[in-house]
Each structure stands twice: as structure tokens, then as C-alpha cells.
Jmol script that loads the backbone (N, CA, C; Angstrom):
load data "model"
ATOM      1  N   MET A   1      43.684  -4.488 -17.322  1.00  0.00           N
ATOM      2  CA  MET A   1      42.336  -3.962 -17.259  1.00  0.00           C
ATOM      3  C   MET A   1      42.290  -2.714 -18.137  1.00  0.00           C
ATOM      4  N   CYS A   2      41.249  -2.607 -18.942  1.00  0.00           N
ATOM      5  CA  CYS A   2      41.172  -1.455 -19.841  1.00  0.00           C
ATOM      6  C   CYS A   2      40.775  -0.196 -19.074  1.00  0.00           C
ATOM      7  N   ASN A   3      41.023   0.950 -19.665  1.00  0.00           N
ATOM      8  CA  ASN A   3      40.746   2.234 -19.010  1.00  0.00           C
ATOM      9  C   ASN A   3      39.265   2.442 -18.720  1.00  0.00           C
ATOM     10  N   LEU A   4      38.385   1.951 -19.604  1.00  0.00           N
ATOM     11  CA  LEU A   4      36.945   2.119 -19.399  1.00  0.00           C
ATOM     12  C   LEU A   4      36.490   1.369 -18.148  1.00  0.00           C
ATOM     13  N   VAL A   5      36.970   0.142 -17.971  1.00  0.00           N
ATOM     14  CA  VAL A   5      36.607  -0.640 -16.781  1.00  0.00           C
ATOM     15  C   VAL A   5      37.150   0.033 -15.530  1.00  0.00           C
ATOM     16  N   ARG A   6      38.393   0.516 -15.577  1.00  0.00           N
ATOM     17  CA  ARG A   6      38.983   1.221 -14.441  1.00  0.00           C
ATOM     18  C   ARG A   6      38.151   2.455 -14.072  1.00  0.00           C
ATOM     19  N   LEU A   7      37.728   3.207 -15.087  1.00  0.00           N
ATOM     20  CA  LEU A   7      36.916   4.399 -14.863  1.00  0.00           C
ATOM     21  C   LEU A   7      35.572   4.030 -14.226  1.00  0.00           C
ATOM     22  N   MET A   8      34.933   2.975 -14.710  1.00  0.00           N
ATOM     23  CA  MET A   8      33.644   2.545 -14.154  1.00  0.00           C
ATOM     24  C   MET A   8      33.805   2.101 -12.705  1.00  0.00           C
ATOM     25  N   LEU A   9      34.859   1.370 -12.400  1.00  0.00           N
ATOM     26  CA  LEU A   9      35.088   0.910 -11.027  1.00  0.00           C
ATOM     27  C   LEU A   9      35.370   2.080 -10.092  1.00  0.00           C
ATOM     28  N   SER A  10      36.149   3.054 -10.551  1.00  0.00           N
ATOM     29  CA  SER A  10      36.456   4.192  -9.690  1.00  0.00           C
ATOM     30  C   SER A  10      35.203   5.037  -9.448  1.00  0.00           C
ATOM     31  N   ARG A  11      34.334   5.196 -10.436  1.00  0.00           N
ATOM     32  CA  ARG A  11      33.088   5.937 -10.239  1.00  0.00           C
ATOM     33  C   ARG A  11      32.172   5.213  -9.259  1.00  0.00           C
ATOM     34  N   ALA A  12      32.113   3.899  -9.359  1.00  0.00           N
ATOM     35  CA  ALA A  12      31.269   3.125  -8.443  1.00  0.00           C
ATOM     36  C   ALA A  12      31.779   3.260  -7.015  1.00  0.00           C
ATOM     37  N   ALA A  13      33.087   3.267  -6.828  1.00  0.00           N
ATOM     38  CA  ALA A  13      33.661   3.396  -5.487  1.00  0.00           C
ATOM     39  C   ALA A  13      33.396   4.776  -4.906  1.00  0.00           C
ATOM     40  N   CYS A  14      33.388   5.808  -5.763  1.00  0.00           N
ATOM     41  CA  CYS A  14      33.145   7.170  -5.291  1.00  0.00           C
ATOM     42  C   CYS A  14      31.718   7.368  -4.819  1.00  0.00           C
ATOM     43  N   ARG A  15      30.788   6.654  -5.427  1.00  0.00           N
ATOM     44  CA  ARG A  15      29.378   6.820  -5.046  1.00  0.00           C
ATOM     45  C   ARG A  15      29.121   6.328  -3.632  1.00  0.00           C
ATOM     46  N   GLY A  16      29.849   5.320  -3.227  1.00  0.00           N
ATOM     47  CA  GLY A  16      29.664   4.790  -1.883  1.00  0.00           C
ATOM     48  C   GLY A  16      28.346   4.041  -1.741  1.00  0.00           C
ATOM     49  N   THR A  17      28.071   3.605  -0.541  1.00  0.00           N
ATOM     50  CA  THR A  17      26.841   2.885  -0.241  1.00  0.00           C
ATOM     51  C   THR A  17      25.861   3.838   0.412  1.00  0.00           C
ATOM     52  N   PRO A  18      24.591   3.823   0.003  1.00  0.00           N
ATOM     53  CA  PRO A  18      23.629   4.709   0.651  1.00  0.00           C
ATOM     54  C   PRO A  18      23.489   4.396   2.137  1.00  0.00           C
ATOM     55  N   ARG A  19      23.274   5.420   2.938  1.00  0.00           N
ATOM     56  CA  ARG A  19      23.158   5.229   4.386  1.00  0.00           C
ATOM     57  C   ARG A  19      21.840   4.586   4.777  1.00  0.00           C
ATOM     58  N   TYR A  20      20.837   4.753   3.968  1.00  0.00           N
ATOM     59  CA  TYR A  20      19.550   4.143   4.255  1.00  0.00           C
ATOM     60  C   TYR A  20      18.898   3.718   2.951  1.00  0.00           C
ATOM     61  N   GLN A  21      18.024   2.772   3.050  1.00  0.00           N
ATOM     62  CA  GLN A  21      17.267   2.304   1.900  1.00  0.00           C
ATOM     63  C   GLN A  21      15.841   2.815   2.050  1.00  0.00           C
ATOM     64  N   ALA A  22      15.369   3.575   1.110  1.00  0.00           N
ATOM     65  CA  ALA A  22      14.005   4.107   1.177  1.00  0.00           C
ATOM     66  C   ALA A  22      13.008   2.955   1.094  1.00  0.00           C
ATOM     67  N   LYS A  23      12.019   2.977   1.978  1.00  0.00           N
ATOM     68  CA  LYS A  23      10.984   1.951   1.947  1.00  0.00           C
ATOM     69  C   LYS A  23      10.000   2.298   0.841  1.00  0.00           C
ATOM     70  N   SER A  24       9.621   1.268   0.117  1.00  0.00           N
ATOM     71  CA  SER A  24       8.658   1.518  -0.947  1.00  0.00           C
ATOM     72  C   SER A  24       7.252   1.548  -0.359  1.00  0.00           C
ATOM     73  N   MET A  25       6.452   2.418  -0.901  1.00  0.00           N
ATOM     74  CA  MET A  25       5.073   2.543  -0.463  1.00  0.00           C
ATOM     75  C   MET A  25       4.207   1.763  -1.442  1.00  0.00           C
ATOM     76  N   ALA A  26       3.166   1.157  -0.924  1.00  0.00           N
ATOM     77  CA  ALA A  26       2.241   0.411  -1.765  1.00  0.00           C
ATOM     78  C   ALA A  26       0.931   1.180  -1.889  1.00  0.00           C
ATOM     79  N   LEU A  27       0.282   1.014  -3.021  1.00  0.00           N
ATOM     80  CA  LEU A  27      -1.034   1.603  -3.218  1.00  0.00           C
ATOM     81  C   LEU A  27      -2.088   0.537  -2.953  1.00  0.00           C
ATOM     82  N   TYR A  28      -2.974   0.822  -2.030  1.00  0.00           N
ATOM     83  CA  TYR A  28      -4.070  -0.075  -1.677  1.00  0.00           C
ATOM     84  C   TYR A  28      -5.380   0.565  -2.133  1.00  0.00           C
ATOM     85  N   ARG A  29      -6.300  -0.265  -2.609  1.00  0.00           N
ATOM     86  CA  ARG A  29      -7.636   0.207  -2.949  1.00  0.00           C
ATOM     87  C   ARG A  29      -8.579  -0.196  -1.821  1.00  0.00           C
ATOM     88  N   CYS A  30      -9.233   0.783  -1.242  1.00  0.00           N
ATOM     89  CA  CYS A  30     -10.166   0.564  -0.144  1.00  0.00           C
ATOM     90  C   CYS A  30     -11.575   0.769  -0.703  1.00  0.00           C
ATOM     91  N   TYR A  31     -12.325  -0.332  -0.840  1.00  0.00           N
ATOM     92  CA  TYR A  31     -13.670  -0.282  -1.395  1.00  0.00           C
ATOM     93  C   TYR A  31     -14.692  -0.261  -0.266  1.00  0.00           C
ATOM     94  N   PHE A  32     -15.670   0.627  -0.373  1.00  0.00           N
ATOM     95  CA  PHE A  32     -16.765   0.676   0.586  1.00  0.00           C
ATOM     96  C   PHE A  32     -17.963  -0.033  -0.026  1.00  0.00           C
ATOM     97  N   LEU A  33     -18.654  -0.847   0.784  1.00  0.00           N
ATOM     98  CA  LEU A  33     -19.715  -1.720   0.303  1.00  0.00           C
ATOM     99  C   LEU A  33     -21.077  -1.295   0.842  1.00  0.00           C
ATOM    100  N   ASP A  34     -22.123  -1.604   0.047  1.00  0.00           N
ATOM    101  CA  ASP A  34     -23.480  -1.377   0.528  1.00  0.00           C
ATOM    102  C   ASP A  34     -23.983  -2.646   1.224  1.00  0.00           C
ATOM    103  N   ALA A  35     -25.247  -2.682   1.595  1.00  0.00           N
ATOM    104  CA  ALA A  35     -25.814  -3.816   2.340  1.00  0.00           C
ATOM    105  C   ALA A  35     -25.830  -5.110   1.529  1.00  0.00           C
ATOM    106  N   ARG A  36     -25.746  -5.014   0.197  1.00  0.00           N
ATOM    107  CA  ARG A  36     -25.687  -6.213  -0.654  1.00  0.00           C
ATOM    108  C   ARG A  36     -24.256  -6.577  -1.028  1.00  0.00           C
ATOM    109  N   ASN A  37     -23.293  -5.947  -0.366  1.00  0.00           N
ATOM    110  CA  ASN A  37     -21.860  -6.163  -0.611  1.00  0.00           C
ATOM    111  C   ASN A  37     -21.426  -5.744  -2.006  1.00  0.00           C
ATOM    112  N   HIS A  38     -22.082  -4.742  -2.562  1.00  0.00           N
ATOM    113  CA  HIS A  38     -21.660  -4.161  -3.832  1.00  0.00           C
ATOM    114  C   HIS A  38     -20.829  -2.918  -3.554  1.00  0.00           C
ATOM    115  N   VAL A  39     -19.807  -2.730  -4.357  1.00  0.00           N
ATOM    116  CA  VAL A  39     -18.932  -1.563  -4.195  1.00  0.00           C
ATOM    117  C   VAL A  39     -19.711  -0.307  -4.573  1.00  0.00           C
ATOM    118  N   ILE A  40     -19.683   0.687  -3.682  1.00  0.00           N
ATOM    119  CA  ILE A  40     -20.359   1.945  -3.987  1.00  0.00           C
ATOM    120  C   ILE A  40     -19.389   3.134  -4.038  1.00  0.00           C
ATOM    121  N   SER A  41     -18.217   2.985  -3.450  1.00  0.00           N
ATOM    122  CA  SER A  41     -17.190   4.017  -3.564  1.00  0.00           C
ATOM    123  C   SER A  41     -15.847   3.419  -3.154  1.00  0.00           C
ATOM    124  N   PHE A  42     -14.777   4.168  -3.398  1.00  0.00           N
ATOM    125  CA  PHE A  42     -13.458   3.692  -3.002  1.00  0.00           C
ATOM    126  C   PHE A  42     -12.519   4.863  -2.795  1.00  0.00           C
ATOM    127  N   VAL A  43     -11.434   4.580  -2.071  1.00  0.00           N
ATOM    128  CA  VAL A  43     -10.335   5.527  -1.909  1.00  0.00           C
ATOM    129  C   VAL A  43      -9.037   4.760  -2.089  1.00  0.00           C
ATOM    130  N   ILE A  44      -7.990   5.483  -2.440  1.00  0.00           N
ATOM    131  CA  ILE A  44      -6.654   4.899  -2.557  1.00  0.00           C
ATOM    132  C   ILE A  44      -5.893   5.232  -1.281  1.00  0.00           C
ATOM    133  N   ILE A  45      -5.271   4.204  -0.701  1.00  0.00           N
ATOM    134  CA  ILE A  45      -4.441   4.383   0.494  1.00  0.00           C
ATOM    135  C   ILE A  45      -3.006   4.088   0.094  1.00  0.00           C
ATOM    136  N   ASN A  46      -2.101   4.991   0.404  1.00  0.00           N
ATOM    137  CA  ASN A  46      -0.689   4.849   0.076  1.00  0.00           C
ATOM    138  C   ASN A  46       0.080   4.701   1.379  1.00  0.00           C
ATOM    139  N   THR A  47       0.547   3.488   1.667  1.00  0.00           N
ATOM    140  CA  THR A  47       1.252   3.237   2.921  1.00  0.00           C
ATOM    141  C   THR A  47       2.266   2.107   2.745  1.00  0.00           C
ATOM    142  N   ALA A  48       3.095   1.913   3.751  1.00  0.00           N
ATOM    143  CA  ALA A  48       4.217   0.978   3.630  1.00  0.00           C
ATOM    144  C   ALA A  48       3.856  -0.478   3.922  1.00  0.00           C
ATOM    145  N   THR A  49       2.853  -0.730   4.764  1.00  0.00           N
ATOM    146  CA  THR A  49       2.571  -2.115   5.160  1.00  0.00           C
ATOM    147  C   THR A  49       1.079  -2.419   5.089  1.00  0.00           C
ATOM    148  N   ASP A  50       0.774  -3.719   5.026  1.00  0.00           N
ATOM    149  CA  ASP A  50      -0.617  -4.162   5.053  1.00  0.00           C
ATOM    150  C   ASP A  50      -1.297  -3.745   6.351  1.00  0.00           C
ATOM    151  N   THR A  51      -0.585  -3.846   7.455  1.00  0.00           N
ATOM    152  CA  THR A  51      -1.154  -3.508   8.763  1.00  0.00           C
ATOM    153  C   THR A  51      -1.568  -2.041   8.824  1.00  0.00           C
ATOM    154  N   LEU A  52      -0.706  -1.154   8.358  1.00  0.00           N
ATOM    155  CA  LEU A  52      -1.048   0.266   8.350  1.00  0.00           C
ATOM    156  C   LEU A  52      -2.217   0.541   7.415  1.00  0.00           C
ATOM    157  N   ALA A  53      -2.266  -0.150   6.293  1.00  0.00           N
ATOM    158  CA  ALA A  53      -3.367   0.030   5.350  1.00  0.00           C
ATOM    159  C   ALA A  53      -4.683  -0.445   5.962  1.00  0.00           C
ATOM    160  N   CYS A  54      -4.666  -1.581   6.676  1.00  0.00           N
ATOM    161  CA  CYS A  54      -5.873  -2.084   7.345  1.00  0.00           C
ATOM    162  C   CYS A  54      -6.362  -1.107   8.403  1.00  0.00           C
ATOM    163  N   THR A  55      -5.449  -0.563   9.171  1.00  0.00           N
ATOM    164  CA  THR A  55      -5.801   0.402  10.205  1.00  0.00           C
ATOM    165  C   THR A  55      -6.455   1.637   9.584  1.00  0.00           C
ATOM    166  N   GLU A  56      -5.875   2.140   8.506  1.00  0.00           N
ATOM    167  CA  GLU A  56      -6.421   3.323   7.837  1.00  0.00           C
ATOM    168  C   GLU A  56      -7.780   3.017   7.215  1.00  0.00           C
ATOM    169  N   ALA A  57      -7.929   1.841   6.596  1.00  0.00           N
ATOM    170  CA  ALA A  57      -9.201   1.454   5.983  1.00  0.00           C
ATOM    171  C   ALA A  57     -10.302   1.348   7.035  1.00  0.00           C
ATOM    172  N   ASP A  58      -9.993   0.746   8.176  1.00  0.00           N
ATOM    173  CA  ASP A  58     -10.987   0.632   9.250  1.00  0.00           C
ATOM    174  C   ASP A  58     -11.382   2.000   9.791  1.00  0.00           C
ATOM    175  N   LYS A  59     -10.412   2.880   9.926  1.00  0.00           N
ATOM    176  CA  LYS A  59     -10.690   4.230  10.411  1.00  0.00           C
ATOM    177  C   LYS A  59     -11.623   4.962   9.443  1.00  0.00           C
ATOM    178  N   LEU A  60     -11.330   4.869   8.147  1.00  0.00           N
ATOM    179  CA  LEU A  60     -12.173   5.516   7.143  1.00  0.00           C
ATOM    180  C   LEU A  60     -13.576   4.908   7.115  1.00  0.00           C
ATOM    181  N   TRP A  61     -13.651   3.588   7.223  1.00  0.00           N
ATOM    182  CA  TRP A  61     -14.932   2.899   7.175  1.00  0.00           C
ATOM    183  C   TRP A  61     -15.807   3.266   8.371  1.00  0.00           C
ATOM    184  N   LYS A  62     -15.230   3.286   9.559  1.00  0.00           N
ATOM    185  CA  LYS A  62     -16.004   3.583  10.765  1.00  0.00           C
ATOM    186  C   LYS A  62     -16.515   5.024  10.777  1.00  0.00           C
ATOM    187  N   ALA A  63     -15.852   5.898  10.040  1.00  0.00           N
ATOM    188  CA  ALA A  63     -16.299   7.290   9.947  1.00  0.00           C
ATOM    189  C   ALA A  63     -17.299   7.485   8.798  1.00  0.00           C
ATOM    190  N   SER A  64     -17.625   6.415   8.092  1.00  0.00           N
ATOM    191  CA  SER A  64     -18.524   6.519   6.935  1.00  0.00           C
ATOM    192  C   SER A  64     -19.849   5.808   7.237  1.00  0.00           C
ATOM    193  N   PRO A  65     -20.863   6.035   6.412  1.00  0.00           N
ATOM    194  CA  PRO A  65     -22.158   5.360   6.598  1.00  0.00           C
ATOM    195  C   PRO A  65     -22.238   4.002   5.895  1.00  0.00           C
ATOM    196  N   HIS A  66     -21.144   3.505   5.347  1.00  0.00           N
ATOM    197  CA  HIS A  66     -21.162   2.296   4.520  1.00  0.00           C
ATOM    198  C   HIS A  66     -21.276   1.024   5.356  1.00  0.00           C
ATOM    199  N   HIS A  67     -21.787  -0.026   4.700  1.00  0.00           N
ATOM    200  CA  HIS A  67     -22.060  -1.303   5.342  1.00  0.00           C
ATOM    201  C   HIS A  67     -20.800  -2.162   5.531  1.00  0.00           C
ATOM    202  N   GLY A  68     -19.840  -2.035   4.638  1.00  0.00           N
ATOM    203  CA  GLY A  68     -18.653  -2.876   4.724  1.00  0.00           C
ATOM    204  C   GLY A  68     -17.469  -2.252   4.014  1.00  0.00           C
ATOM    205  N   VAL A  69     -16.325  -2.938   4.143  1.00  0.00           N
ATOM    206  CA  VAL A  69     -15.100  -2.442   3.537  1.00  0.00           C
ATOM    207  C   VAL A  69     -14.272  -3.625   3.036  1.00  0.00           C
ATOM    208  N   GLU A  70     -13.601  -3.432   1.909  1.00  0.00           N
ATOM    209  CA  GLU A  70     -12.620  -4.392   1.397  1.00  0.00           C
ATOM    210  C   GLU A  70     -11.351  -3.622   1.091  1.00  0.00           C
ATOM    211  N   LEU A  71     -10.214  -4.241   1.376  1.00  0.00           N
ATOM    212  CA  LEU A  71      -8.920  -3.626   1.095  1.00  0.00           C
ATOM    213  C   LEU A  71      -8.146  -4.556   0.176  1.00  0.00           C
ATOM    214  N   TRP A  72      -7.676  -3.996  -0.939  1.00  0.00           N
ATOM    215  CA  TRP A  72      -6.967  -4.779  -1.954  1.00  0.00           C
ATOM    216  C   TRP A  72      -5.606  -4.168  -2.230  1.00  0.00           C
ATOM    217  N   ASN A  73      -4.632  -5.044  -2.459  1.00  0.00           N
ATOM    218  CA  ASN A  73      -3.314  -4.654  -2.943  1.00  0.00           C
ATOM    219  C   ASN A  73      -3.074  -5.457  -4.210  1.00  0.00           C
ATOM    220  N   GLY A  74      -3.230  -4.810  -5.351  1.00  0.00           N
ATOM    221  CA  GLY A  74      -3.160  -5.537  -6.616  1.00  0.00           C
ATOM    222  C   GLY A  74      -4.316  -6.512  -6.705  1.00  0.00           C
ATOM    223  N   ALA A  75      -4.023  -7.781  -6.984  1.00  0.00           N
ATOM    224  CA  ALA A  75      -5.060  -8.803  -7.100  1.00  0.00           C
ATOM    225  C   ALA A  75      -5.335  -9.514  -5.774  1.00  0.00           C
ATOM    226  N   ALA A  76      -4.647  -9.107  -4.719  1.00  0.00           N
ATOM    227  CA  ALA A  76      -4.789  -9.774  -3.423  1.00  0.00           C
ATOM    228  C   ALA A  76      -5.714  -8.994  -2.493  1.00  0.00           C
ATOM    229  N   MET A  77      -6.742  -9.691  -1.979  1.00  0.00           N
ATOM    230  CA  MET A  77      -7.596  -9.075  -0.976  1.00  0.00           C
ATOM    231  C   MET A  77      -6.867  -9.162   0.367  1.00  0.00           C
ATOM    232  N   ILE A  78      -6.676  -8.012   0.989  1.00  0.00           N
ATOM    233  CA  ILE A  78      -5.939  -7.929   2.241  1.00  0.00           C
ATOM    234  C   ILE A  78      -6.877  -7.982   3.436  1.00  0.00           C
ATOM    235  N   HIS A  79      -8.068  -7.390   3.299  1.00  0.00           N
ATOM    236  CA  HIS A  79      -8.983  -7.247   4.431  1.00  0.00           C
ATOM    237  C   HIS A  79     -10.414  -7.156   3.922  1.00  0.00           C
ATOM    238  N   HIS A  80     -11.352  -7.785   4.638  1.00  0.00           N
ATOM    239  CA  HIS A  80     -12.768  -7.697   4.309  1.00  0.00           C
ATOM    240  C   HIS A  80     -13.545  -7.692   5.625  1.00  0.00           C
ATOM    241  N   GLU A  81     -14.429  -6.739   5.753  1.00  0.00           N
ATOM    242  CA  GLU A  81     -15.228  -6.667   6.980  1.00  0.00           C
ATOM    243  C   GLU A  81     -16.576  -6.046   6.645  1.00  0.00           C
ATOM    244  N   ILE A  82     -17.628  -6.615   7.244  1.00  0.00           N
ATOM    245  CA  ILE A  82     -18.967  -6.049   7.079  1.00  0.00           C
ATOM    246  C   ILE A  82     -19.545  -5.768   8.455  1.00  0.00           C
ATOM    247  N   ALA A  83     -20.489  -4.839   8.485  1.00  0.00           N
ATOM    248  CA  ALA A  83     -21.121  -4.476   9.751  1.00  0.00           C
ATOM    249  C   ALA A  83     -22.011  -5.617  10.227  1.00  0.00           C
ATOM    250  N   ARG A  84     -22.029  -5.828  11.514  1.00  0.00           N
ATOM    251  CA  ARG A  84     -22.903  -6.838  12.091  1.00  0.00           C
ATOM    252  C   ARG A  84     -24.272  -6.240  12.323  1.00  0.00           C
ATOM    253  N   ALA A  85     -25.298  -7.069  12.127  1.00  0.00           N
ATOM    254  CA  ALA A  85     -26.660  -6.598  12.378  1.00  0.00           C
ATOM    255  C   ALA A  85     -26.848  -6.387  13.880  1.00  0.00           C
ATOM    256  N   VAL A  86     -27.509  -5.300  14.210  1.00  0.00           N
ATOM    257  CA  VAL A  86     -27.707  -4.973  15.636  1.00  0.00           C
ATOM    258  C   VAL A  86     -29.099  -5.340  16.051  1.00  0.00           C
TER     259      VAL A  86
END
end "model"
wireframe off; spacefill off
backbone 0.3
color backbone group
């Protein structure tokens, strides 16, 4: 085995294995809709899971005067909800 390979292997062994793996966070786009289901504003939600993003989007929507909400992760729609007529 050449010295360069030996050096690379010894450096890799010294680094060891990380004790934990950092979870990646995803960026979700939360669109607020008007009564015609047109986007009128949006916020970015940065969280680890779709479930947490849906919870945050619903919380933001219920505190707003908007008619509906859509949650997107990239090209995938994760959640869509509109207010029911009373």
C-alpha cells in the first residue's frame, strides 16, 4: 500500500463517526388565498417535516384574514384548505 493511501486511511480513522446526524430542514412556501383562490401573499416556513409545516401554516392562516391556504414543498403541494361558508 502506498504512503498516500495509508495517510488517507489513518486520517479517516482519526475523524471517527459523528455522534449524531443533523436533520435537514426543508423550506416550505405557505400561500394565502383570497375568496377566488388567488394567491395574495406568502411566507416561507423552515421546518423538518411536512406535519410540522402543516401545523405552522394552519396556525398562521387562522390568525390571518385570508380565505384559504396552500403549502408547497418544491413542486409538491403538501396542504390545501379553504374557509367554509358560514
